[in-house]
C-alpha positions in Angstrom: -15.6 -5.2 63.0 -18.0 -5.2 60.1 -19.5 -8.5 58.9 -19.3 -7.4 55.2 -16.4 -5.6 53.6 -17.2 -2.1 52.5 -17.2 -1.5 48.8 -15.3 1.7 48.3 -16.3 1.7 44.7 -20.0 2.2 45.7 -19.1 5.5 47.5 -17.5 7.3 44.6 -19.1 9.4 42.0 -19.7 8.2 38.5 -16.6 9.9 36.9 -14.1 8.5 39.4 -15.8 5.0 39.1 -15.6 5.1 35.4 -11.9 6.1 35.5 -11.2 3.2 37.8 -13.1 0.8 35.6 -11.2 2.0 32.6 -7.8 1.6 34.4 -8.8 -1.9 35.5 -9.9 -3.0 32.0 -6.8 -1.5 30.4 -4.6 -3.4 32.9 -6.5 -6.6 32.0 -6.2 -6.1 28.3 -2.4 -5.3 28.6 -2.0 -8.5 30.7 -3.9 -10.6 28.1 -1.8 -9.1 25.3 1.5 -9.9 27.1 0.3 -13.5 27.6 -0.7 -13.7 23.9 2.7 -12.4 22.8 4.4 -15.0 25.0 2.2 -17.8 23.7 2.9 -16.6 20.1 6.6 -16.6 20.8 6.4 -20.2 22.1 4.5 -21.2 19.0 7.0 -19.7 16.7 9.9 -21.3 18.5 8.3 -24.7 18.2 7.6 -24.1 14.5 11.2 -23.1 13.9 12.8 -25.8 16.0 10.8 -28.8 14.8 11.0 -29.6 11.1 7.7 -30.8 9.5 7.6 -34.6 9.3 4.4 -34.6 7.2 2.7 -32.4 4.6 0.0 -31.7 7.2 2.6 -30.2 9.5 4.1 -28.1 6.7 0.7 -26.8 5.9 0.1 -25.8 9.5 3.3 -23.7 9.4 2.3 -22.1 6.1 -1.2 -21.4 7.5 0.3 -19.6 10.4 2.5 -17.4 8.2 -0.5 -16.7 5.8 -2.5 -15.7 8.8 0.1 -13.3 9.8 0.2 -11.9 6.2 -3.6 -11.6 6.1 -3.6 -9.5 9.3 -0.8 -7.2 8.0 -1.3 -4.0 5.9 -0.2 -6.1 2.9 -3.0 -8.5 3.6 -5.6 -5.8 3.3 -5.3 -5.7 -0.5 -8.3 -7.6 -1.8 -6.3 -9.4 -4.5 -3.9 -10.7 -1.8 -6.7 -11.6 0.5 -8.3 -13.6 -2.3 -5.0 -15.3 -3.0 -4.5 -16.2 0.6 -8.1 -17.7 0.8 -7.5 -19.7 -2.4 -4.1 -21.1 -1.0 -5.8 -22.1 2.2 -8.6 -23.8 0.2 -5.9 -25.5 -1.9 -4.3 -26.9 1.2 -7.6 -28.2 2.4 -8.3 -29.8 -1.0 -4.9 -31.4 -1.3 -4.8 -32.7 2.3 -8.2 -34.3 1.8 -6.9 -36.0 -1.4 -3.9 -37.3 0.5 -6.2 -38.7 3.2 -8.3 -40.5 0.6 -5.3 -41.9 -1.2 
């Protein structure tokens, strides 16, 4: 019995090794994407199930939706992108005023 496990990857040519590496990486990416979709679904359930009890919570819901819009094809329009950025800045400004008052 060998003391060290044999690495089969070391005995392959470059092309098969690259193909194996690509398959492994694709599988990792697909698993990460599935986990992200599940976490996103959990977040959206929480946002829908729990009504906002403060302006800050309502802003967080709006930020989430604006983030989705910003990453959509509609959000690629420079005017819409600027408007999204301005609304997010308005949220920060108004929340800071509320904290001071």
